[in-house]
C-alpha positions, 0 to 999 in steps of 0.5 A: 099415781101419787101417794104420800109416803109419810104423814109425820109431825114435829114440834109445834114450835119448829118453823119451816119455809112455805116453799122449798129451797132453790138449791138443786138436788145432788145426783150422782152414780157410783161409776162417777166416783174414784176408787180409793184405798183405805190402808190399815195398820195390819196391812189390810187395804180394801177399796172404797168410794166416798158417796157423800162427805158433808159436815152432817153426813158421810157415806162410804161404799167398801168393796171386798174381794174374796179373802179381804177384810176391814179389820177390827176397829171402832169409831167415836160416833155411831154408824150404820152398816148395810150389806149391799151385795154379797155374804161377808162375815161381820163381828157381832157379839163375839162371833164372826156372823154370816150375813146376806144382802140386805142385812144391817147393823147399828154399831154404837160409838166405841164398839168394835166391828170387823168385816171379812169376805170369806166367799168367792164373789165380791162383797159391797158394804155401806158405812153410814155416819151421822157426822162429817167430814170424812177426815174427822172419822178415824178408823181406830184400834179398839182401846182398853175400855172399848167394846172389842167383841161387838157385844153392843152391835145390833143386827137387823135382818131385813126379812124380819122387819115389817113393811109399812104404808100410809095406813101403818105397819103391815103384818110381818110376811104379808105382801107389800102394797105398791108403795111401801117401806121398811124402817130398819134403824130408828133412833135419835142419831139416825134413820135408815130403811128401804122403800119399794115403788112399783111401776106406775107409782111414785113418792109425793114430791116433798121437802124437809129440814134434815138432809139425807141420802137416797140410793137407788138399789134396783130399777129405773126412773126419774128424779127431780133435780132443780126447778121442775127438771127431772133426770134419769136414775138407775141402779147405783144412782143416788141423790143428796137433797140439801136442807128444804130442797124438793125431791120426787122420784118416779118409777118409769119401768113397766115391770120392775119396782124402783128400790131405794135405801134411805138414810137420815143423819138424825132421828127419830123418824117421828120428828121428821116433818114432810112438807109440801107433799104433792104440791107442784111448785114449778112449771113442768119441763 
């Protein structure tokens, strides 16, 4: 079954190509990436992986063992944080606040944030930036005029965000439809959310001007890569569709939903136009 996940307009003056780009979708898995160390002045040295390092988007995944932390720091640009696994404590409005898997934060530029794993298990945390390259995104010690206590940090509980589908938002707490999504962060600099695709369903093939990252957080399926060719995806796979590149993900599991985390390095969502929805531009392979 194929359903259009979004029907989104844009400026009437904006022109788009009638066909998707021939540039392939980049497809990777966390296991392919080298584990690196980020050393801070206070002696902290958490491990991390670089998922994307582009001019317009940078995505990092930090791994915090029990007792490890990402010390208090700021960035000169806004960033989003998503708790992928575990229960780290994060600085929010002067307090180190317990979090759970699926919690998110919007950290404005020059706003301080600190993350510490006070639990026994490993914590995994995504950092999303609407800018690159990584070497231009310095982890800085807060300046005197910075928000050192995270008063401006915005905290989102995934359970408090309603599901949506092609008919609009569903009542909070209601059962999601077979294809549904949650828009968690939506502003002029970024859009972040999650999508659920039940067995037997998919998201229409489509392309759009902004790039993005789609991280498959659970389930399995296949995704369009190039010229009608599809390749396997599973938990911890992710894709980066370049500008106007067609992408299309299908749930192939018989029982489990295919779960996605998506991030656009611009916004708001209402200005992102989805093009070529459901159109087959390629011979089947």
